[in-house]
C-alpha positions in Angstrom: -0.2 0.2 0.1 1.6 3.5 -1.0 1.7 6.3 1.3 -1.6 8.3 1.5 0.3 11.7 2.6 -0.5 14.2 0.2 -1.4 11.7 -2.6 -4.2 13.3 -4.7 -4.9 11.5 -8.2 -7.9 11.3 -10.4 -9.9 8.1 -9.8 -9.1 4.8 -11.7 -12.1 3.6 -13.9 -12.3 0.1 -12.6 -10.4 -1.5 -9.7 -9.5 -5.0 -9.9 -8.3 -7.1 -7.0 -7.5 -10.6 -8.5 -10.8 -10.8 -10.2 -12.5 -10.5 -6.9 -15.7 -7.9 -7.0 -14.8 -4.9 -4.9 -17.0 -3.3 -2.1 -17.5 0.3 -2.4 -18.7 2.3 0.4 -20.4 5.9 0.4 -19.8 8.0 3.5 -22.5 10.4 4.6 -23.1 12.8 7.6 -26.0 15.2 6.5 -29.1 15.3 3.8 -27.6 12.4 1.9 -29.0 10.2 4.4 -32.5 11.1 3.9 -32.2 12.1 0.4 -30.1 9.3 -1.9 -32.6 8.5 -4.4 -29.9 8.6 -7.1 -27.7 6.0 -5.2 -27.8 2.4 -6.0 -27.2 0.7 -2.6 -26.9 -2.7 -0.5 -28.6 -2.4 2.7 -29.2 0.7 4.9 -27.3 3.3 6.3 -25.0 2.1 9.1 -23.5 4.6 12.0 -20.1 2.9 12.3 -18.3 4.8 9.6 -14.8 6.6 10.3 -14.5 9.5 12.4 -13.8 12.6 10.0 -13.6 16.3 11.0 -17.0 17.8 9.9 -18.8 20.9 10.5 -21.6 23.3 9.4 -19.1 25.3 7.4 -20.7 25.8 3.9 -23.2 28.2 2.9 -25.5 26.9 0.3 -27.0 29.0 -2.5 -30.5 29.2 -0.7 -28.6 30.2 2.9 -28.5 26.9 4.6 -25.3 26.1 6.7 -24.1 22.5 5.2 -21.9 20.2 6.9 -18.4 19.6 5.1 -15.1 18.5 5.8 -12.9 21.1 7.8 -9.4 20.8 8.9 -10.0 22.3 12.2 -13.2 20.5 13.1 -13.6 17.8 15.7 -13.7 14.2 14.5 -17.3 12.7 14.3 -18.2 9.6 13.7 -20.1 9.3 10.1 -22.2 7.2 8.5 -21.8 4.6 5.3 -23.6 2.3 3.1 -22.4 -0.1 0.6 -23.0 0.9 -3.2 -24.2 -1.5 -5.4 -21.4 -1.3 -7.9 -17.7 -2.5 -8.1 -16.8 0.3 -10.4 -15.1 3.3 -8.8 -15.9 5.7 -11.7 -19.7 4.7 -11.6 -19.7 5.1 -7.5 -18.3 8.8 -8.0 -20.7 9.4 -10.8 -23.8 8.2 -8.9 -22.7 10.4 -5.9 -22.0 13.3 -8.2 -25.5 13.2 -9.6 -27.2 12.7 -6.3 -25.1 16.0 -4.8 -25.5 18.0 -8.1 -21.7 18.7 -8.3 -18.9 18.3 -10.6 -16.8 15.2 -10.4 -13.8 16.9 -8.6 -16.2 17.6 -5.9 -16.3 13.8 -4.9 -13.7 12.7 -3.0 -12.7 8.9 -2.7 -10.1 6.5 -1.4 -9.0 2.9 -2.5 -5.9 1.0 -0.4 -3.8 2.5 -3.4 -5.1 6.0 -4.3 -7.0 8.8 -3.1 -8.4 12.4 -3.7 -9.3 14.9 -0.8 -8.3 18.2 0.2 -7.5 16.9 3.8 -4.4 14.3 3.7 -5.5 12.9 7.0 -8.9 12.1 5.8 -7.5 9.8 3.3 -5.4 7.8 6.0 -8.1 7.7 8.3 -10.9 6.3 5.9 -8.6 3.9 4.3 -7.7 2.3 7.9 -11.2 2.1 8.3 -11.6 0.3 5.0 -9.0 -2.3 5.8 -10.6 -2.9 9.5 -14.2 -3.4 7.8 -13.0 -5.6 4.8 -14.0 -2.8 2.3 -12.0 -1.7 -0.9 -12.9 1.8 -1.6 -15.1 4.7 -0.3 -16.7 7.9 -1.9 -17.7 11.1 -0.4 -18.7 14.6 -1.0 -15.6 16.8 -0.8 -17.0 20.1 -1.0 -14.7 23.0 0.8 -15.8 25.4 3.3 -17.0 28.8 1.7 -18.3 30.6 4.9 -15.8 33.4 4.4 -16.3 34.3 1.0 -19.9 34.1 1.5 -20.3 36.1 4.6 -17.2 38.1 4.7 -16.5 36.6 8.2 -13.9 34.3 9.3 -15.4 31.1 10.0 -15.7 30.7 14.0 -18.6 29.5 16.2 -19.4 33.0 17.2 -19.3 34.3 13.5 -21.7 31.1 12.6 -24.4 32.2 15.3 -24.1 35.8 14.1 -24.7 34.6 10.5 -27.9 32.7 11.6 -29.3 35.3 13.7 -29.1 37.6 10.6 -31.3 35.1 8.3 -34.9 36.1 7.8 -38.1 34.6 6.3 -37.5 31.3 4.0 -33.7 31.6 4.3 -34.1 31.2 8.2 -36.6 28.4 7.9 -34.4 26.4 5.4 -31.3 26.9 7.6 -33.0 26.0 10.7 -34.5 22.9 9.4 -31.4 21.5 7.9 -29.6 22.0 11.1 -32.3 20.4 13.1 -32.5 17.4 10.7 -28.9 16.4 10.9 -28.4 12.8 12.3 -28.5 12.5 16.1 -24.7 11.2 16.3 -23.6 14.3 14.1 -22.8 16.4 17.2 -20.6 19.3 16.0 -19.4 22.0 18.1 -21.4 24.6 16.0 -24.7 22.3 16.3 -24.2 22.4 20.2 -23.7 26.0 20.1 -26.9 26.5 18.1 -28.7 24.4 20.2 -27.7 26.1 23.2 -28.1 30.0 22.1 -31.1 29.6 19.4 -32.9 26.5 20.8 -32.7 24.7 17.6 -33.0 21.0 18.8 -33.0 18.0 16.5 -36.3 16.9 14.6 -36.6 13.8 12.2 -35.4 14.0 8.9 
C-alpha cells in the first residue's frame, strides 16, 4: 500500500483485486442520509463509519449551513452504506449526480489511491476500509466557503451571528437543515446552535 500523505490523483475507472468483486462504501453525514434516490445501494445506512473532521461550515446558495469536511473540526463518526457497484467511476458519478456537483467535488480513497483536500482524511478512511473488509470509499468533498460567502472568518461566534441575521424562508431552511442532521453528528457548531438558538433535533 502506498503512502496516502498528500497523494491526490484522479480515480481509476475500475479497480481489480485478482478478479474479486470489490466493495465500495459511500460515506454520509448530512442530508444524503434522507435524500439518496440516485444511489444504487445494498442494505441500509450504518452509523459505524470512520471519524472525520466535519462541521457546518459551507453556505449553500439558499442560505443553509451545510456539513462539510473542515480541517479544524472535531472528529465525528459518520455513516456509511455499501454501493451496488464495483466500478469506482460509476460510484463517483452516482454520488456526483445525487449531490448536483462536478466530478472533482467527490472525494475517494482506495488502498492505493486517493483524492481529498485534507490528507489525514485519506489515511483515516483507508484504515477504516481495512478494518471493515472494504476496498474503496466515496464521499462529498466540497470545501468550506463561509468566509467568501459571509465576509467573516469561520468561527462558532460568527456562525451564530450569520444565522441570527437570516430572515424569512432563508431562516426557515437553515433552521430545518441543522435540526434534521443525524443524531450522532454532534458538531461544536450544532451544540452552540442548540444552546443559543434552541434549534433542537427533529426527524429527517
